[in-house]
C-alpha positions, 0 to 999 in steps of 0.5 A: 459417532463420538470421534466425529463429534470431537472432530467437528467441535475441533474444526468449529473451534479452529474456524472461530479462532481464525475468524476472531484473529482476522477480525482483530488484525483488521480492527487493529490496523483500521484503528491505527489509521484514525486521523491519519487519512485524508480524502480532500487534497486541500486538507492534507498536510504537506510532506516532502515525499509521497509514496505511490503504491503500485498496481497493474494498469490492467486487470486480469481480463485486460480492461483498465484497472481503476485502482490504478487510474485513481491512484495516478489521479490522486498522486497528480493532485498532490503534486499539482497542489504542492502537497508533496515535493517529491514522489517515490513510485514503488511497485513490482518489476519482477520481469523485464516485461512487467514494470509497474513503477515505469508505467505509472511514471509515464502516465504521471508525466502524461498528466503533466508531472515533472519527471525530475521529481519522481523516484522509482522503486523497482523492488516494491513487490509487496506493500511490506517491501515498499514501506521498508524500502522507503525507510531504509533505502530512500531514508524517509521518516515522514511520508504521505502514502497514496492508494485507496483507503483500505490499502493506505490503512495497512501501509500506515500501520507498517510505517508506524511499525518502522518508526515513520510518521505517515499519513494517507491520501485516499484515491477514489475506491471501486465499488464492492461489485468490481473490487470484491476480490481485492477487498477480500485479499486485503483482509488476509493481507492484514493478517500476514502483516502480523505474521511478517513481524512475528517471524522477522520477515525481510524485504526481498531486496534492499541495495544501495541507498538513494538520496532524495534532496531537501 
């Protein structure tokens, strides 16, 4: 009985520690993004380059992924309002049949965006990789990140760690009922941010530098 109580007490302590760690990681990332997020396109400052973070066009059930739809709309708004001059689309292209950057570019062109201002980053397998590559491959020190607010907050924290000046333009979000899994994964992804820096994680690919004109 005594041994069982010790085990239960240890497990309870570990659970509390994990919950506190998760809370601290999330709060730190949220606090860092204060005054760096914009939801009104008329209020956001100009940056030469925007970084559109990739996601799949369809969800796991084959229906439209509104995280994707709203990010496309947000990127098009920034370009149309001349709040950015160039756009990097960074996403997953891990197989020849799955290409987030190319799909997003095609939909932006359909929305009237000039294809010549778009640069594709095919190795944005994670937000961590997308930010690292924006700095090291595309040579950007100042950037406007485009995604939903919860995602922008994490990306801005990563950019800050990389010595970049970053702001976020918040695409429309999805209600908790439809976006629950995504928001839950975000809580854990924020913990992984600190683990990545603790263990010196590197991007999966870097490669040759890509010049974006002034």
